[in-house]
N, C-alpha and C positions, 0 to 999 in steps of 0.2 A: 503494498499499499504507500502510495507516495505521501510526502508531508506536505503542508501547504509551507512550510518552513525551509527553504533553500540548505542551510547548513544540515540539517537533519536528514535531508535526501542524499546529500553527498556523501555523509557518513555511510547510510546504509549503502549505498552504491558502491562505494570503494570497499567497505567490508564485505560484498557479495564477491568481487572481483578477486581480491586476495585470499579469500579461502575458496573459492572454487579452483583457483591456480595450486592452490597447496594440497590439492585433491580431495577435498570433501565431498559429500554425495551431491549427486545430481539436483535432488529436491532442495537440497540446502543453498545450493548457487542460486537456483530458479527463485526461491522464495526473495533473495535479496536483491537479484536484479530486477523483479519486479517491484520492489521498495522505492527504487533510486530514479534520480535525476528528473524530478518532475518539471524542470526548466528545459528539457531537451538536452542536457548534458551527460547521458549515460556513458557514452564512449569517451569523451574526455575525461571523465573520473577514472573510469577504468585504465585507460591509458596513462593518466597521470601517476594512480598508486603503482601501478607496476612496474613505474620509472623509479620509485623510491628505492633509497639504498637498503632498506630493510624490507623490500618485497621477498617473499620467498623464505624470509630465516626462521629457523625453529621457534616455535614458543618458548616463551620464558617466562619468569615468574611474573613480570610485568604482564603477559598476556592473558591472565587467569580471565576467565568468564566473567563480563559484567553483570553485577546485580543491581537490585533495586537500592541497597542501601549507596552503592557506588553514585547512582545517580544523586540521591537526596543528600549525599555529603558534597558531591563536587557542585551541587546547584545551590546549596547552602554558602560555600565558600564565596563561588562568584557574586550572589546576590549581597553577600557582606562587605565586599570589596565596591561594590556599587554604591552601597550604602554610605559607607564610611567616606568616600571620595564625593559623594552628592552633598553630604551635611557640612563637608569642608568648604566647597564651592559655594553653598547656599550660605555660610558665615563670611565668606570673603565678599559676598553680594552685600551685604549689611553694611560693610564699612569702605568698600572699594568696588562700586557698581562696575565699571568700565573692566577692571580686573578679569571680573567676574564673567561678563560677558566675552571676554577674551578666551577664558579658559572654557566657556561653553562653545565657543565656537571650534575651538581645538579638539574638545571631546567628540562633537560632532563627526568632523572630519575622520579623526584618528578610530573612532567607533566603525565608520563605514569602511574603511580601510581594511580594520581588522577583519569584518564581517567577509569581506571580498577574499581576504587571504584564506580564511576557513573554508569558505564555498568553494574556491577556483584553485587553490593552491595546494601545496603537498602537506598541509597540515592538521590533517584529519584527527581530531582527538587530543589536541596539541593544548595541554594546559597552559603553556606561555601565552600562544594566541587567544585562549579565553580569558585570562587574567588580564593582559593587556586590553582586550575591549571590554571588560569590567571598569577597569582604571578610568578610560576615556570614556564610557559612557557615564559612570559615577559623574564626571564633571558637567557633562551634557546634562544629566538629570538635575544636578544641584541648581545650575543657572537656569533651567528652564523652569523650575519649581519657583525660584526668585521672582522670575518675569511675571509669571501666573499668580503669583501671590502678594509680593510686596509692590510691584510695580502694577500690573494692571488692576488688582481689586484694591490693595493696600494693605498696610502690614496687619491691621486689627484683626483680619480674619485668617491669617495665614496658618496659624497653627491648627486651627479648626478644619480648614481646608486639606492641609496636607493629612492630617488623620484620617479624613474621610476617602480621601483617594487612596490612600493605603489600604484603610479597611476594605473598601471596594474593590479594590486589586487583589487582595488576597480572597475576598468573599468569591469572587467569580472564578479564581483559579480552584478553589476547593470546590465549590458547586459542578465546574465543567468536570473536575475529576470525580464526584460523583455520578455525573451523567455518563460519562466515558465508562466506569467500573459498571455500572448497571445496565448499560447497553441500551439506554433511551435513545439515543441518537447513535446510530452506528457508520462508522467510518469505512464507506464504501467508495470505489472507483468514482463513480457518479458525483458523490458529495465532493469529494477532493477536487475533480475538475471544477464544478462550481463554484468553491471556496477560492481557488486559485484564480479564476475567471474574475470574480467580485472582487479579489484583493488588486489584482491587476488594474482593474477599473478604478480603484480608489487612488491607487498610486499615482496614474496619469493624472487624476483631478488635484492631487496634492500638488505635484510637479507645477502643473500649468498654475496653479495657487502661487506657487512661489516665484515663478518667472513673473505672472503679473504683480507682486509685491515689490518685487526688488527693481522692477521699471518703473511702477507707478508711485511706491512708497505707501499705498494704501492696501487694506486688504478688501477681499473680495469677499461675496456673499457666504463662500464656503466658511469663512474663519471671522467675520465680524460680530459675531455674538448673535445674530437675529436668528429669526425660526429657520431659517434652512440650514446654518451655522449650526444649531443644535441638532437639528436632523442628522446633519453628516456625522458630527462627532457619535450620535448613537448608531449610526451604521459601523463606524468604524470600532466601537466598543463589542459590536456583536460579533463583527467579523475576527476581531482578536479573540474573543471569547469561544467561538468556534475552531478559530486553529489552533487551541489547545487540545481540542480532540484528536486532532491528527498527530501533533507533536506525541502525545499521550500514547497515541497506537504506535507510532514510528518507535519510540522508546521500547515500549511491550516486544515488538517485533527483535530488536537489537539483543535485549535481555533473552528472549526464549531462543535466539539463533547462537547464542553463546559469544557475543562479539567480545573483543578483547576489554578488558575493564578501563582501559585509558580513553576508550571512546563514551565514556562516561561525562568526559569534560566536553564533547562535542554534543550531548544531551544537554547538559547545562548551559551551553552558549545557546542553542535552539530555544530552550525555554526562557532565559535570560532575555533574547530578545523582544519575545512575545510580550513578557511581563512589563518590560519598559515601554512597549507600544500600548498598552491597554492601560498603565498610570498614568502617561501623557494626557491620552485622550480623557480618560476620568477627570483630572486635575482641569483640562482645558474647558470641560463642560462644567464644573463647579463654578469657575472663573466667571462664565457667563451668567450665571443665576446671583454671583454675589458682587456682581459691577454697579456703583451707584446710577 
């Protein structure tokens, strides 16, 4: 099953190629091939992994099968780094807004680069890439939080808004985990295709809005806090929530297939990306309702 998250798709495809070359069963190989490359990069990921210096090497202690505990631990570490750096940049914004905005921009660019390296490079399941992403993304989240609480709304409601956004993010995450475990919504190929199509559409709208804002200096209806902006944020929140289902499914398949434990870092990266997206959209929506 494909994941709506390109990082987790690339992890699954890379593992399927490597294990197939190591002489695992045909069913094992086909299961991974079916799981990877939602963006049409199956051959690229497979060839890239085969060129890795570690390709075909005997499994060692570090290559023990991945467990749910590995996923929980690595995801916890990744989120802890994000939270610490976010808090740091948020506090910097209190005393030096210009520096905080600069760090926010650096965080956004650095996080994007880390994501691209993880998705298309030879760094599948790399703890370095995941933690580098977490550090950059933490700077971005901290600056984003400062802009939408202290600047856009006013510091008086900042604490309450942040608490509500974090609580909402964790609530959606837990709720979608229950939905996945109970099978209330099944992750089928049709579901995944529809989800990916919707996410691409949202991405196009976001990029278009960004271009217009950069050239005109004004927000479009998608982000001006009006009715259309509220609806758009709700759509983004729903898509982020649904993407958790595909991510959970992909992580479950990696664990069941006995992927190396180091791949838990890749799963952590994928979940962190979705969590950050969900948090920023919830915080943005709350800012609309708290403006004077």
